N, C-alpha and C positions, 0 to 999 in steps of 0.2 A: 391433434399434435399440439404439445404444449410449445408456447413461445420462450426464447430464453429472457432471462432479466437482463437488461438493459445496463446494471452494473455488471452481470458477470461478462458480459461484450466487454464494454469498455477497458474493463480488469484485462483479459485476457489480449484484447489490442494492444494495451501498453507494455502489456508483459512480452509479447510477441514481438512489439519495436523494440524495446529495451535491450532481450535478447540478441536479437539482429546486431543490434548497434555496438552491444559488448562482444560477439562472434568479432565482428570489424577490427574491433578494437584491439583484438586481442593478436588477431592476425596481423596488424599495425605495431603491436608490439613485440611479436616473435622476429618481425622484420627490422628490427633495430630503434624506432618512433620513442623519443623518449618523450614526448609530450601524451602518450597511450594512458598512464594512469591518472593524471588530472583528469582527462576525459573519461576514464571508465567512472567515476566518482560523481563526473556531472549524467551521466546516463544510467546510474544507481540510482539516483537524487528522487528523479521520478516516479521510478518501480516501487523504491522504498513507500513512499506519499501515496501513489494507490494501492500499494496491500494495507497500507494505514488507516485508509479510507474506509478502502471496502471491509475490513474489520472492527471499525467501529461502527459501520451502519449494520452490520450482521449482526454484530450483540443488542444495539436497541432495537433489531429487528424482534430479535428473538425475545429481550425482556417484556415488549409490549405484547408479542402472541402468549408467551409461556406465563406472563407476570415476573416478576423479578425476587429477587431473596429480599435483604435486607438491603433500604431504601435509607439513606443518612440523610439527616432533618440537618436544615439550612442553616438553624440554631446553632446545632453540633460544632460547625466550622468558625462561627464567629464568637460563637461562645470562649470568653476568660474565666480563667479558675485562678 
């Protein structure tokens, strides 16, 4: 049996915990807590960061595994026309 990748495990844990907190905040919002929207933003930020990191990591792994398409030359970025 093949083991699970660590990054997928961490991503699942972060999203699971953020989902539980988001659910608890939604319940609090329906109960009339006014600070729920600010707390929701604070909880969604780590989830967005984890997703962004995971997609960045997967993209780089796929580029190294399958070869990339066109790679920009560093001189292109600094060239002045």
